[in-house]
Backbone as XML, in Angstrom:
<?xml version="1.0"?>
<chain id="A" units="angstrom">
  <residue number="1" name="MET">
    <atom name="N" x="-61.732" y="68.489" z="18.930"/>
    <atom name="CA" x="-60.748" y="69.397" z="18.459"/>
    <atom name="C" x="-61.019" y="70.817" z="19.053"/>
  </residue>
  <residue number="2" name="ILE">
    <atom name="N" x="-60.074" y="71.392" z="19.649"/>
    <atom name="CA" x="-60.255" y="72.805" z="20.176"/>
    <atom name="C" x="-60.102" y="73.851" z="19.055"/>
  </residue>
  <residue number="3" name="LEU">
    <atom name="N" x="-61.166" y="74.683" z="19.089"/>
    <atom name="CA" x="-61.107" y="75.752" z="18.028"/>
    <atom name="C" x="-61.190" y="77.112" z="18.556"/>
  </residue>
  <residue number="4" name="ARG">
    <atom name="N" x="-61.682" y="77.261" z="19.652"/>
    <atom name="CA" x="-61.853" y="78.552" z="20.359"/>
    <atom name="C" x="-60.967" y="78.689" z="21.587"/>
  </residue>
  <residue number="5" name="LEU">
    <atom name="N" x="-60.746" y="79.901" z="21.956"/>
    <atom name="CA" x="-59.951" y="80.116" z="23.166"/>
    <atom name="C" x="-60.738" y="79.739" z="24.368"/>
  </residue>
  <residue number="6" name="VAL">
    <atom name="N" x="-62.061" y="79.928" z="24.402"/>
    <atom name="CA" x="-62.803" y="79.465" z="25.577"/>
    <atom name="C" x="-62.766" y="77.940" z="25.959"/>
  </residue>
  <residue number="7" name="ASP">
    <atom name="N" x="-62.496" y="77.130" z="24.794"/>
    <atom name="CA" x="-62.351" y="75.738" z="25.004"/>
    <atom name="C" x="-60.960" y="75.202" z="25.257"/>
  </residue>
  <residue number="8" name="PHE">
    <atom name="N" x="-60.077" y="76.064" z="25.382"/>
    <atom name="CA" x="-58.694" y="75.724" z="25.714"/>
    <atom name="C" x="-58.599" y="75.182" z="27.079"/>
  </residue>
  <residue number="9" name="PRO">
    <atom name="N" x="-58.086" y="73.945" z="27.361"/>
    <atom name="CA" x="-58.194" y="73.273" z="28.607"/>
    <atom name="C" x="-57.409" y="73.667" z="29.825"/>
  </residue>
  <residue number="10" name="TYR">
    <atom name="N" x="-56.316" y="74.480" z="29.586"/>
    <atom name="CA" x="-55.482" y="74.870" z="30.493"/>
    <atom name="C" x="-55.513" y="76.292" z="31.012"/>
  </residue>
  <residue number="11" name="ARG">
    <atom name="N" x="-55.107" y="76.578" z="32.139"/>
    <atom name="CA" x="-55.099" y="78.023" z="32.692"/>
    <atom name="C" x="-54.075" y="78.855" z="32.247"/>
  </residue>
  <residue number="12" name="ARG">
    <atom name="N" x="-52.951" y="78.425" z="31.548"/>
    <atom name="CA" x="-51.940" y="79.117" z="30.968"/>
    <atom name="C" x="-51.799" y="78.714" z="29.428"/>
  </residue>
  <residue number="13" name="VAL">
    <atom name="N" x="-51.640" y="79.737" z="28.621"/>
    <atom name="CA" x="-51.407" y="79.517" z="27.172"/>
    <atom name="C" x="-49.929" y="79.904" z="26.870"/>
  </residue>
  <residue number="14" name="ARG">
    <atom name="N" x="-49.177" y="78.926" z="26.463"/>
    <atom name="CA" x="-47.762" y="79.185" z="26.076"/>
    <atom name="C" x="-47.487" y="79.260" z="24.614"/>
  </residue>
  <residue number="15" name="VAL">
    <atom name="N" x="-46.856" y="80.427" z="24.244"/>
    <atom name="CA" x="-46.694" y="80.812" z="22.717"/>
    <atom name="C" x="-45.219" y="80.863" z="22.601"/>
  </residue>
  <residue number="16" name="ALA">
    <atom name="N" x="-44.768" y="80.137" z="21.484"/>
    <atom name="CA" x="-43.371" y="80.134" z="21.068"/>
    <atom name="C" x="-43.286" y="80.524" z="19.544"/>
  </residue>
  <residue number="17" name="CYS">
    <atom name="N" x="-42.036" y="80.703" z="19.170"/>
    <atom name="CA" x="-41.792" y="81.169" z="17.703"/>
    <atom name="C" x="-40.807" y="80.137" z="17.231"/>
  </residue>
  <residue number="18" name="LEU">
    <atom name="N" x="-41.038" y="79.603" z="15.975"/>
    <atom name="CA" x="-40.165" y="78.653" z="15.392"/>
    <atom name="C" x="-38.916" y="79.370" z="14.950"/>
  </residue>
  <residue number="19" name="TRP">
    <atom name="N" x="-38.933" y="80.667" z="14.576"/>
    <atom name="CA" x="-37.722" y="81.360" z="13.980"/>
    <atom name="C" x="-36.922" y="81.963" z="15.202"/>
  </residue>
  <residue number="20" name="CYS">
    <atom name="N" x="-37.532" y="82.385" z="16.220"/>
    <atom name="CA" x="-36.801" y="83.092" z="17.358"/>
    <atom name="C" x="-36.863" y="82.150" z="18.581"/>
  </residue>
  <residue number="21" name="PRO">
    <atom name="N" x="-35.814" y="81.293" z="18.841"/>
    <atom name="CA" x="-35.989" y="80.269" z="19.914"/>
    <atom name="C" x="-36.153" y="80.925" z="21.271"/>
  </residue>
  <residue number="22" name="ARG">
    <atom name="N" x="-35.627" y="82.137" z="21.484"/>
    <atom name="CA" x="-35.717" y="82.808" z="22.701"/>
    <atom name="C" x="-37.037" y="83.634" z="22.940"/>
  </residue>
  <residue number="23" name="ARG">
    <atom name="N" x="-37.769" y="83.693" z="21.926"/>
    <atom name="CA" x="-38.940" y="84.382" z="22.057"/>
    <atom name="C" x="-40.153" y="83.582" z="22.450"/>
  </residue>
  <residue number="24" name="ARG">
    <atom name="N" x="-40.534" y="83.516" z="23.661"/>
    <atom name="CA" x="-41.557" y="82.740" z="24.266"/>
    <atom name="C" x="-42.423" y="83.528" z="25.170"/>
  </residue>
  <residue number="25" name="GLY">
    <atom name="N" x="-43.683" y="83.136" z="25.353"/>
    <atom name="CA" x="-44.594" y="83.736" z="26.349"/>
    <atom name="C" x="-45.475" y="82.868" z="26.997"/>
  </residue>
  <residue number="26" name="ASP">
    <atom name="N" x="-45.857" y="83.293" z="28.118"/>
    <atom name="CA" x="-46.786" y="82.460" z="28.980"/>
    <atom name="C" x="-47.895" y="83.354" z="29.484"/>
  </residue>
  <residue number="27" name="TYR">
    <atom name="N" x="-49.098" y="83.093" z="29.143"/>
    <atom name="CA" x="-50.181" y="83.954" z="29.284"/>
    <atom name="C" x="-51.377" y="83.384" z="29.966"/>
  </residue>
  <residue number="28" name="CYS">
    <atom name="N" x="-52.039" y="84.048" z="30.794"/>
    <atom name="CA" x="-53.268" y="83.631" z="31.531"/>
    <atom name="C" x="-54.320" y="83.534" z="30.482"/>
  </residue>
  <residue number="29" name="THR">
    <atom name="N" x="-55.006" y="82.386" z="30.558"/>
    <atom name="CA" x="-56.256" y="82.025" z="29.579"/>
    <atom name="C" x="-57.304" y="83.110" z="29.916"/>
  </residue>
  <residue number="30" name="GLY">
    <atom name="N" x="-57.577" y="83.374" z="31.072"/>
    <atom name="CA" x="-58.620" y="84.294" z="31.485"/>
    <atom name="C" x="-58.473" y="85.724" z="31.073"/>
  </residue>
  <residue number="31" name="ARG">
    <atom name="N" x="-57.107" y="86.264" z="30.961"/>
    <atom name="CA" x="-56.766" y="87.471" z="30.546"/>
    <atom name="C" x="-56.878" y="87.616" z="28.971"/>
  </residue>
  <residue number="32" name="LEU">
    <atom name="N" x="-56.383" y="86.533" z="28.387"/>
    <atom name="CA" x="-56.563" y="86.490" z="26.871"/>
    <atom name="C" x="-57.983" y="86.432" z="26.472"/>
  </residue>
  <residue number="33" name="ILE">
    <atom name="N" x="-58.927" y="85.801" z="27.110"/>
    <atom name="CA" x="-60.320" y="85.856" z="26.795"/>
    <atom name="C" x="-60.787" y="87.237" z="26.963"/>
  </residue>
  <residue number="34" name="ALA">
    <atom name="N" x="-60.406" y="88.020" z="28.063"/>
    <atom name="CA" x="-60.943" y="89.317" z="28.198"/>
    <atom name="C" x="-60.391" y="90.133" z="27.118"/>
  </residue>
  <residue number="35" name="ARG">
    <atom name="N" x="-59.127" y="89.914" z="26.742"/>
    <atom name="CA" x="-58.551" y="90.867" z="25.621"/>
    <atom name="C" x="-58.960" y="90.463" z="24.334"/>
  </residue>
  <residue number="36" name="LEU">
    <atom name="N" x="-59.224" y="89.210" z="23.955"/>
    <atom name="CA" x="-59.412" y="88.884" z="22.584"/>
    <atom name="C" x="-60.924" y="88.564" z="22.291"/>
  </residue>
  <residue number="37" name="GLY">
    <atom name="N" x="-61.725" y="88.255" z="23.451"/>
    <atom name="CA" x="-63.018" y="87.941" z="23.405"/>
    <atom name="C" x="-63.145" y="86.320" z="23.492"/>
  </residue>
  <residue number="38" name="PRO">
    <atom name="N" x="-64.387" y="85.859" z="24.038"/>
    <atom name="CA" x="-64.524" y="84.512" z="24.211"/>
    <atom name="C" x="-64.633" y="83.622" z="22.920"/>
  </residue>
  <residue number="39" name="GLY">
    <atom name="N" x="-64.997" y="84.203" z="21.823"/>
    <atom name="CA" x="-65.126" y="83.564" z="20.536"/>
    <atom name="C" x="-63.931" y="83.586" z="19.679"/>
  </residue>
  <residue number="40" name="ALA">
    <atom name="N" x="-62.759" y="84.054" z="20.250"/>
    <atom name="CA" x="-61.495" y="84.097" z="19.495"/>
    <atom name="C" x="-60.996" y="82.704" z="19.187"/>
  </residue>
  <residue number="41" name="SER">
    <atom name="N" x="-60.625" y="82.627" z="17.918"/>
    <atom name="CA" x="-60.069" y="81.255" z="17.524"/>
    <atom name="C" x="-58.576" y="81.173" z="18.037"/>
  </residue>
  <residue number="42" name="LEU">
    <atom name="N" x="-58.114" y="79.926" z="18.022"/>
    <atom name="CA" x="-56.866" y="79.584" z="18.629"/>
    <atom name="C" x="-55.781" y="80.085" z="17.639"/>
  </residue>
  <residue number="43" name="ASP">
    <atom name="N" x="-56.050" y="80.216" z="16.336"/>
    <atom name="CA" x="-55.269" y="80.802" z="15.388"/>
    <atom name="C" x="-54.928" y="82.307" z="15.625"/>
  </residue>
  <residue number="44" name="ALA">
    <atom name="N" x="-55.968" y="82.950" z="16.224"/>
    <atom name="CA" x="-55.703" y="84.368" z="16.516"/>
    <atom name="C" x="-54.808" y="84.753" z="17.718"/>
  </residue>
  <residue number="45" name="VAL">
    <atom name="N" x="-54.675" y="83.727" z="18.577"/>
    <atom name="CA" x="-53.996" y="83.987" z="19.758"/>
    <atom name="C" x="-52.453" y="84.275" z="19.480"/>
  </residue>
  <residue number="46" name="PRO">
    <atom name="N" x="-51.836" y="83.457" z="18.817"/>
    <atom name="CA" x="-50.355" y="83.616" z="18.460"/>
    <atom name="C" x="-50.157" y="84.870" z="17.668"/>
  </residue>
  <residue number="47" name="LEU">
    <atom name="N" x="-51.062" y="85.138" z="16.808"/>
    <atom name="CA" x="-50.927" y="86.371" z="16.009"/>
    <atom name="C" x="-51.097" y="87.723" z="16.720"/>
  </residue>
  <residue number="48" name="ALA">
    <atom name="N" x="-52.012" y="87.602" z="17.766"/>
    <atom name="CA" x="-52.186" y="88.784" z="18.544"/>
    <atom name="C" x="-50.991" y="89.095" z="19.516"/>
  </residue>
  <residue number="49" name="VAL">
    <atom name="N" x="-50.420" y="87.947" z="20.082"/>
    <atom name="CA" x="-49.321" y="88.018" z="20.797"/>
    <atom name="C" x="-48.066" y="88.460" z="20.153"/>
  </residue>
  <residue number="50" name="ALA">
    <atom name="N" x="-47.952" y="88.084" z="18.839"/>
    <atom name="CA" x="-46.646" y="88.408" z="18.063"/>
    <atom name="C" x="-46.849" y="89.692" z="17.223"/>
  </residue>
  <residue number="51" name="VAL">
    <atom name="N" x="-47.639" y="90.661" z="17.763"/>
    <atom name="CA" x="-47.757" y="91.903" z="17.087"/>
    <atom name="C" x="-46.494" y="92.724" z="17.012"/>
  </residue>
  <residue number="52" name="THR">
    <atom name="N" x="-45.682" y="92.505" z="18.107"/>
    <atom name="CA" x="-44.383" y="93.412" z="18.186"/>
    <atom name="C" x="-43.191" y="92.605" z="17.535"/>
  </residue>
  <residue number="53" name="CYS">
    <atom name="N" x="-43.461" y="91.535" z="16.711"/>
    <atom name="CA" x="-42.344" y="90.817" z="16.091"/>
    <atom name="C" x="-41.648" y="91.684" z="15.074"/>
  </residue>
  <residue number="54" name="ARG">
    <atom name="N" x="-40.283" y="91.497" z="14.956"/>
    <atom name="CA" x="-39.575" y="92.343" z="13.971"/>
    <atom name="C" x="-39.632" y="91.647" z="12.611"/>
  </residue>
  <residue number="55" name="TRP">
    <atom name="N" x="-40.227" y="90.506" z="12.403"/>
    <atom name="CA" x="-40.267" y="89.814" z="11.112"/>
    <atom name="C" x="-41.801" y="89.522" z="10.882"/>
  </residue>
  <residue number="56" name="PRO">
    <atom name="N" x="-42.641" y="90.528" z="10.694"/>
    <atom name="CA" x="-43.986" y="90.245" z="10.520"/>
    <atom name="C" x="-44.340" y="89.888" z="9.136"/>
  </residue>
  <residue number="57" name="LYS">
    <atom name="N" x="-45.216" y="88.999" z="9.095"/>
    <atom name="CA" x="-45.647" y="88.565" z="7.579"/>
    <atom name="C" x="-47.013" y="87.980" z="7.767"/>
  </residue>
  <residue number="58" name="ALA">
    <atom name="N" x="-48.040" y="88.256" z="6.966"/>
    <atom name="CA" x="-49.282" y="87.727" z="7.129"/>
    <atom name="C" x="-49.199" y="86.047" z="6.725"/>
  </residue>
  <residue number="59" name="TRP">
    <atom name="N" x="-50.029" y="85.381" z="7.603"/>
    <atom name="CA" x="-49.980" y="83.967" z="7.266"/>
    <atom name="C" x="-50.602" y="83.640" z="5.882"/>
  </residue>
  <residue number="60" name="GLY">
    <atom name="N" x="-50.084" y="82.703" z="5.130"/>
    <atom name="CA" x="-50.675" y="82.324" z="3.918"/>
    <atom name="C" x="-50.211" y="83.196" z="2.804"/>
  </residue>
  <residue number="61" name="LYS">
    <atom name="N" x="-49.332" y="84.165" z="2.951"/>
    <atom name="CA" x="-48.794" y="84.966" z="1.824"/>
    <atom name="C" x="-47.457" y="84.553" z="1.582"/>
  </residue>
  <residue number="62" name="ARG">
    <atom name="N" x="-47.027" y="84.472" z="0.322"/>
    <atom name="CA" x="-45.783" y="84.011" z="0.023"/>
    <atom name="C" x="-44.781" y="85.102" z="0.118"/>
  </residue>
  <residue number="63" name="GLY">
    <atom name="N" x="-43.596" y="84.898" z="0.648"/>
    <atom name="CA" x="-42.646" y="85.902" z="0.717"/>
    <atom name="C" x="-41.693" y="85.776" z="-0.505"/>
  </residue>
  <residue number="64" name="PRO">
    <atom name="N" x="-40.678" y="86.686" z="-0.561"/>
    <atom name="CA" x="-39.848" y="86.914" z="-1.735"/>
    <atom name="C" x="-39.039" y="85.611" z="-2.062"/>
  </residue>
  <residue number="65" name="ASN">
    <atom name="N" x="-38.520" y="84.889" z="-0.909"/>
    <atom name="CA" x="-38.013" y="83.532" z="-1.231"/>
    <atom name="C" x="-38.046" y="82.765" z="0.115"/>
  </residue>
  <residue number="66" name="GLN">
    <atom name="N" x="-37.620" y="81.519" z="0.103"/>
    <atom name="CA" x="-37.636" y="80.664" z="1.262"/>
    <atom name="C" x="-36.677" y="81.018" z="2.450"/>
  </residue>
  <residue number="67" name="TYR">
    <atom name="N" x="-35.670" y="81.889" z="2.163"/>
    <atom name="CA" x="-34.689" y="82.163" z="3.161"/>
    <atom name="C" x="-34.979" y="83.435" z="3.895"/>
  </residue>
  <residue number="68" name="VAL">
    <atom name="N" x="-35.987" y="84.178" z="3.516"/>
    <atom name="CA" x="-36.340" y="85.420" z="4.212"/>
    <atom name="C" x="-37.141" y="85.019" z="5.526"/>
  </residue>
  <residue number="69" name="PRO">
    <atom name="N" x="-36.762" y="85.456" z="6.685"/>
    <atom name="CA" x="-37.501" y="85.165" z="7.881"/>
    <atom name="C" x="-38.805" y="85.845" z="8.008"/>
  </residue>
  <residue number="70" name="TRP">
    <atom name="N" x="-39.761" y="85.047" z="8.626"/>
    <atom name="CA" x="-41.094" y="85.712" z="8.933"/>
    <atom name="C" x="-41.478" y="85.094" z="10.256"/>
  </residue>
  <residue number="71" name="CYS">
    <atom name="N" x="-42.388" y="85.814" z="10.871"/>
    <atom name="CA" x="-42.871" y="85.509" z="12.240"/>
    <atom name="C" x="-43.691" y="84.093" z="12.100"/>
  </residue>
  <residue number="72" name="ARG">
    <atom name="N" x="-43.383" y="83.169" z="13.005"/>
    <atom name="CA" x="-44.155" y="81.828" z="12.937"/>
    <atom name="C" x="-44.408" y="81.538" z="14.315"/>
  </residue>
  <residue number="73" name="PRO">
    <atom name="N" x="-45.356" y="82.254" z="15.010"/>
    <atom name="CA" x="-45.718" y="81.803" z="16.361"/>
    <atom name="C" x="-46.691" y="80.625" z="16.382"/>
  </residue>
  <residue number="74" name="TYR">
    <atom name="N" x="-46.644" y="79.841" z="17.448"/>
    <atom name="CA" x="-47.475" y="78.674" z="17.627"/>
    <atom name="C" x="-47.695" y="78.389" z="19.058"/>
  </residue>
  <residue number="75" name="LEU">
    <atom name="N" x="-48.897" y="77.680" z="19.268"/>
    <atom name="CA" x="-49.184" y="77.326" z="20.691"/>
    <atom name="C" x="-48.442" y="76.006" z="21.031"/>
  </residue>
  <residue number="76" name="GLN">
    <atom name="N" x="-47.603" y="76.083" z="22.105"/>
    <atom name="CA" x="-46.782" y="74.979" z="22.483"/>
    <atom name="C" x="-47.563" y="73.719" z="22.949"/>
  </residue>
  <residue number="77" name="ASP">
    <atom name="N" x="-48.618" y="73.924" z="23.571"/>
    <atom name="CA" x="-49.257" y="72.892" z="24.387"/>
    <atom name="C" x="-50.351" y="72.052" z="23.443"/>
  </residue>
  <residue number="78" name="LEU">
    <atom name="N" x="-50.681" y="72.566" z="22.331"/>
    <atom name="CA" x="-51.493" y="71.745" z="21.552"/>
    <atom name="C" x="-50.863" y="70.487" z="21.057"/>
  </residue>
  <residue number="79" name="GLY">
    <atom name="N" x="-51.354" y="69.450" z="21.321"/>
    <atom name="CA" x="-50.773" y="68.156" z="20.822"/>
    <atom name="C" x="-49.656" y="67.608" z="21.638"/>
  </residue>
  <residue number="80" name="SER">
    <atom name="N" x="-49.466" y="68.282" z="22.722"/>
    <atom name="CA" x="-48.372" y="67.810" z="23.663"/>
    <atom name="C" x="-48.833" y="66.959" z="24.782"/>
  </residue>
  <residue number="81" name="ASP">
    <atom name="N" x="-48.063" y="65.959" z="25.141"/>
    <atom name="CA" x="-48.529" y="65.091" z="26.172"/>
    <atom name="C" x="-48.224" y="65.711" z="27.537"/>
  </residue>
  <residue number="82" name="ARG">
    <atom name="N" x="-47.497" y="66.666" z="27.678"/>
    <atom name="CA" x="-47.160" y="67.266" z="28.953"/>
    <atom name="C" x="-47.735" y="68.601" z="29.094"/>
  </residue>
  <residue number="83" name="PRO">
    <atom name="N" x="-48.779" y="68.660" z="29.925"/>
    <atom name="CA" x="-49.544" y="69.940" z="30.057"/>
    <atom name="C" x="-48.801" y="70.943" z="30.840"/>
  </residue>
  <residue number="84" name="PRO">
    <atom name="N" x="-49.003" y="72.319" z="30.630"/>
    <atom name="CA" x="-48.311" y="73.281" z="31.279"/>
    <atom name="C" x="-48.673" y="73.543" z="32.840"/>
  </residue>
  <residue number="85" name="ASP">
    <atom name="N" x="-50.024" y="73.073" z="33.040"/>
    <atom name="CA" x="-50.467" y="73.224" z="34.363"/>
    <atom name="C" x="-51.743" y="72.312" z="34.482"/>
  </residue>
  <residue number="86" name="ARG">
    <atom name="N" x="-52.435" y="72.406" z="35.576"/>
    <atom name="CA" x="-53.624" y="71.570" z="35.672"/>
    <atom name="C" x="-54.779" y="72.213" z="34.808"/>
  </residue>
  <residue number="87" name="GLN">
    <atom name="N" x="-55.684" y="71.356" z="34.542"/>
    <atom name="CA" x="-56.755" y="71.699" z="33.685"/>
    <atom name="C" x="-57.764" y="72.644" z="34.603"/>
  </residue>
  <residue number="88" name="ILE">
    <atom name="N" x="-58.574" y="73.438" z="33.799"/>
    <atom name="CA" x="-59.517" y="74.380" z="34.428"/>
    <atom name="C" x="-60.747" y="73.541" z="34.888"/>
  </residue>
</chain>
């Protein structure tokens, strides 16, 4: 199981949001490692990318109700059979 950004097998990291279907990003793994550090967890990558989201909410905290939107970024390529590019 991949837990750190250094262990991510592809050169590109694709981040998407469950709430905003048009909000997507494609980032170079090397630049993310330089920005976040080699020991950064994969959970930190979507949160660092989604800093400018208009519906921020800390993960694990309950909102006022289930219908209030909050930021839900995720890594598209984890668990996918179709890789974004070739492996490093």
